[in-house]
C-alpha positions as a printed Julia matrix, in Angstrom:
235×3 Matrix{Float64}:
 -77.86  -11.18  -21.27
 -74.67  -12.15  -18.94
 -75.12  -10.4   -15.57
 -72.14  -11.66  -13.68
 -69.49   -9.13  -12.65
 -65.92   -9.58  -11.1
 -62.31   -8.17  -12.05
 -59.96  -11.07  -13.33
 -57.16  -12.12  -11.06
 -53.65  -10.89  -11.43
 -51.65  -13.04  -13.88
 -48.3   -14.52  -12.7
 -46.11  -15.24  -16.07
 -42.87  -13.46  -15.23
 -41.49  -17.02  -15.46
 -42.9   -17.46  -18.97
 -41.47  -14.33  -20.41
 -39.5   -16.08  -22.94
 -42.4   -17.58  -24.47
 -44.05  -14.64  -25.2
 -45.27  -14.19  -28.74
 -45.41  -10.76  -31.15
 -48.14  -10.53  -33.52
 -48.07  -10.49  -37.35
 -49.78   -7.37  -37.9
 -52.3    -6.65  -41.05
 -54.3    -3.62  -42.06
 -57.01   -4.33  -44.95
 -55.74   -7.95  -45.03
 -52.23   -6.85  -46.09
 -49.23   -7.42  -43.61
 -47.6    -3.8   -43.11
 -44.02   -2.78  -42.26
 -44.77   -0.7   -39.11
 -41.34   -0.1   -38.12
 -41.49    3.61  -38.64
 -42.69    3.5   -34.74
 -39.6     4.97  -32.89
 -37.64    2.68  -30.7
 -38.91    4.09  -27.27
 -42.35    3.42  -28.57
 -43.62    6.88  -27.44
 -45.08    8.21  -30.62
 -46.22    7.3   -34.05
 -44.52    8.71  -37.24
 -46.34    8.98  -40.61
 -46.77    5.22  -41.7
 -47.61    4.41  -45.51
 -50.57    2.44  -45.4
 -51.91    0.52  -48.23
 -55.57    1.79  -47.35
 -57.87    3.83  -49.14
 -58.35    7.52  -48.2
 -61.01    7.84  -45.34
 -61.8    10.5   -42.99
 -58.9    11.67  -40.89
 -60.18   10.6   -37.74
 -60.97    7.04  -38.66
 -57.54    7.0   -40.5
 -55.58    8.55  -37.53
 -57.33    5.67  -35.34
 -56.65    3.28  -37.77
 -52.67    4.14  -37.81
 -52.7     4.42  -34.0
 -54.03    0.67  -33.6
 -51.81   -0.63  -35.89
 -48.78    0.69  -33.95
 -50.45   -0.97  -30.8
 -50.92   -4.34  -32.33
 -46.99   -3.97  -32.91
 -46.07   -3.45  -29.35
 -47.99   -6.49  -28.22
 -46.42   -9.58  -26.61
 -48.93  -12.29  -25.56
 -49.19  -15.55  -23.71
 -49.61  -17.8   -26.67
 -49.31  -18.15  -30.2
 -52.59  -19.28  -31.35
 -54.47  -15.97  -30.63
 -55.98  -13.35  -32.83
 -56.38   -9.64  -31.87
 -58.94   -7.58  -34.24
 -60.28   -3.95  -33.98
 -63.92   -3.31  -34.45
 -64.77    0.24  -35.79
 -68.21    2.21  -35.71
 -69.2     3.58  -39.13
 -72.36    5.32  -40.24
 -73.94    4.05  -43.18
 -76.82    6.02  -44.47
 -79.04    6.5   -41.2
 -77.26    3.6   -39.49
 -74.37    2.99  -37.38
 -72.52   -0.28  -37.83
 -69.68   -1.52  -35.98
 -67.64   -3.71  -38.26
 -64.06   -4.85  -38.55
 -63.72   -4.9   -42.38
 -60.79   -3.01  -43.32
 -59.75   -2.92  -39.73
 -56.13   -3.65  -38.11
 -55.73   -7.04  -36.63
 -52.93   -9.17  -35.62
 -52.17  -13.2   -35.7
 -49.84  -15.05  -33.23
 -48.9   -17.42  -36.1
 -50.42  -17.83  -39.48
 -52.81  -20.56  -39.02
 -55.77  -21.45  -41.22
 -58.12  -21.61  -38.2
 -57.06  -18.14  -37.34
 -57.88  -16.86  -40.57
 -61.36  -18.48  -40.96
 -62.54  -17.01  -37.7
 -61.01  -13.65  -39.1
 -62.9   -14.03  -42.48
 -66.01  -14.89  -40.48
 -65.77  -11.65  -38.56
 -65.35   -9.72  -41.83
 -69.11  -11.01  -42.61
 -70.49   -9.92  -39.72
 -71.55   -6.23  -38.71
 -73.77   -5.07  -35.93
 -76.09   -2.11  -36.09
 -75.53    0.0   -32.92
 -78.64    2.44  -33.64
 -80.12    3.3   -29.62
 -83.49    1.36  -31.03
 -81.76   -1.92  -31.73
 -80.18   -2.27  -28.19
 -82.17   -5.44  -27.46
 -80.49   -7.01  -30.58
 -76.92   -6.97  -29.27
 -75.53  -10.3   -30.37
 -71.73   -9.87  -29.8
 -69.72   -9.07  -26.71
 -68.17   -6.53  -29.22
 -71.37   -4.46  -29.12
 -71.81   -4.67  -25.4
 -68.2    -3.53  -24.83
 -68.7    -0.7   -27.19
 -72.28    0.41  -25.73
 -71.29    0.16  -22.29
 -68.0     1.04  -22.5
 -66.71   -1.74  -20.09
 -64.65   -4.79  -20.98
 -66.13   -8.3   -21.06
 -64.33  -11.52  -21.1
 -64.81  -15.23  -20.61
 -62.52  -18.34  -20.24
 -64.4   -20.37  -22.64
 -66.89  -18.83  -25.57
 -68.92  -22.08  -24.94
 -69.96  -20.35  -21.55
 -72.37  -17.94  -23.97
 -75.66  -18.46  -25.33
 -75.68  -18.45  -28.93
 -78.13  -15.83  -28.89
 -75.21  -13.63  -27.05
 -72.31  -14.55  -29.36
 -73.31  -14.71  -32.9
 -69.9   -16.09  -33.84
 -69.58  -18.42  -30.97
 -70.19  -21.73  -33.34
 -67.29  -20.47  -35.69
 -65.13  -19.64  -32.79
 -65.43  -23.44  -31.23
 -65.0   -24.86  -34.72
 -61.79  -22.96  -35.02
 -60.26  -24.15  -31.65
 -60.85  -20.66  -30.04
 -61.94  -20.64  -26.47
 -60.79  -17.73  -24.31
 -62.32  -14.3   -25.04
 -61.5   -10.75  -24.2
 -63.34   -7.34  -25.79
 -62.05   -3.79  -24.64
 -63.54   -0.56  -25.41
 -61.07    1.93  -26.56
 -61.43    5.5   -26.04
 -59.19    8.8   -26.59
 -56.86    9.36  -23.53
 -58.86   12.49  -22.7
 -62.42   11.57  -23.67
 -65.11    9.25  -22.65
 -65.93    8.72  -26.45
 -65.54    4.97  -27.68
 -63.67    4.91  -30.93
 -63.63    1.22  -31.03
 -63.27   -2.41  -29.3
 -60.15   -4.58  -29.44
 -61.1    -8.25  -29.49
 -58.82  -11.09  -28.51
 -59.44  -14.79  -28.78
 -57.32  -17.63  -27.94
 -57.31  -21.34  -27.95
 -56.33  -21.42  -24.32
 -58.93  -21.33  -21.52
 -57.28  -18.55  -19.35
 -58.97  -18.21  -15.89
 -57.53  -14.46  -15.68
 -56.94  -11.8   -18.64
 -55.32   -9.25  -16.11
 -52.17   -9.55  -18.4
 -53.78   -9.05  -21.68
 -55.32   -6.16  -20.27
 -52.39   -4.49  -19.1
 -50.44   -5.11  -21.99
 -53.29   -3.37  -24.22
 -53.51   -0.6   -21.61
 -49.71    0.11  -22.0
 -49.57   -0.17  -25.83
 -52.56    2.1   -25.99
 -50.96    4.8   -23.72
 -48.32    5.27  -25.97
 -50.45    6.75  -29.09
 -52.98    8.63  -26.44
 -55.36    6.11  -26.45
 -56.99    4.42  -23.43
 -58.94    1.33  -22.15
 -59.92    0.19  -18.69
 -57.43   -1.35  -16.88
 -58.24   -4.74  -14.72
 -59.44   -2.92  -11.64
 -60.51    0.52  -12.92
 -64.24   -0.87  -13.24
 -66.62   -3.86  -13.17
 -65.5    -6.24  -15.67
 -68.12   -8.64  -17.36
 -66.96  -12.27  -16.62
 -69.21  -14.77  -18.47
 -68.44  -17.93  -16.24
 -71.24  -20.14  -17.31
 -73.94  -20.15  -19.75
 -75.74  -17.09  -19.91
């Protein structure tokens, strides 16, 4: 298991702001018109989503994450941000990104390939399966702490099930952020970000996500609120 902890340094990107990228946002693999978010980005109005009716709790989180993705501006175009959500199936709790919101910096075959591979992956979250954590998303969900690395090649394959696919798709930089209700310690899912660049700091991305989540009464750990798992070499 990875065991080094340190917060990422501050990202200095003010001079590069004109190059920031907004995401193409999708839900259930259909692009959405999420323009019903008000201009002040302070609340979400009812969105007509092309998704099946699911329980109101999950639907509420789903709608909020769509709004969050619409608010993001990121440092590069070759980027994927996707949400992993817990679901109970029989007597098991699974963490999956099937039918969950995601955003692409550009319409790129490699980003789409990784997204499709993610949809085929799911992780059993039962307490008796803790020793089988094979993804940073499961560790972020269980521990309630972010995990990041400048290069997914730093992971041992057993600690990142999708490592081979990520490298094949030219995705290197990685960040997994647990998401909570603003007034609760209950983790409702994990936002996962992958980029082609090997950033040595993800403080900018963490702050962007924190600010966007705050507008919809969700939250994550800010860059210096807690220890952050930084995988900087093979672990």
